[in-house]
N, C-alpha and C positions, 0 to 999 in steps of 0.2 A: 759081653760075658756069655758064658755058657747056662745051661740050663740046669746040669747036675754038675756044675763047679761044687767039690766036695761032698757032692752026695745031698747037699741042701739045695732048695728048690730058689734059683735067683730069677729077678725079673729084670726089669728096665733101670739101667745106669744112665746117669748123664754124661757127657765127653769127661769132664772134669773127674766126677766121682768116679770114672772107670781110670782114670790115670792115678786118683788117690787110691783105687784098690790095688793096682797093680804095683805100687809101691810099698801095700804091706807083705813081708815075706809070706809066704807060700806056709809054711809050716805053722805059723802063726794063726792064718785066716781060721783055722777050723774052732780054734780056742775062742777066738771073737766071736766066731758066727755060734758056738754052742755055750756060751757064757753071756747072758743077754736077761736084764731085770725084768718079769713081768709082776706088773702090780695085781693083778689078779689071782696069780698062783702065788704070791707075794716069796718066790725063789727065784735062783737063775735057771733060764731054759733055752732050749735050742730057739732062734730063729728062722721060721719056713717062709717060703713065696715073699720074699726080701728083694727091696728095690734100693737103690743108692743115690743121694746128691750129695752135692757141695754146698757148702755153708759157711761163708766168711773162713774158708781155707779149710776147715773139717770135712770129714765124712760123716755123713749119716745114712747111718741102714735103718729103713723104716719095712715092717712086714706083720708077720702073725707069731703067737708062742705055737711051738708044735704042741702042748698038753693041751691047752683051754682055746686055743684058735684066736686069742684076745690079740688086741692090737700092741706090739712089741716095738723099739727104737733102740739104736744101738750108736752111741757118738764115739767115733775115733778121732781124736785130737790129731791133727797133721801139720796145723799150721803153727809159723815158729812165733814163738811167745817170749815177750820179755817180762818180767815178773817187778810190777813197779815196787815192790814191798821189799826187794833186795839191794 
């Protein structure tokens, strides 16, 4: 992961997270990175200084709020799921 990907500072990604991030269309990535909920600001913000990891087949981005520097995270669901209610 390059430091300047989409002009937002990226950090370390696990190998699994790197593969999941690569599967996200490049045109969609800025939207995902620029639309992260910040509990302190109580609004959607841009995530900066983020890292990525995989958990249960999903991608988790963890980083800082570009506005208040608080901790934020973004879950990007990528795992195949079957809805048991349907």
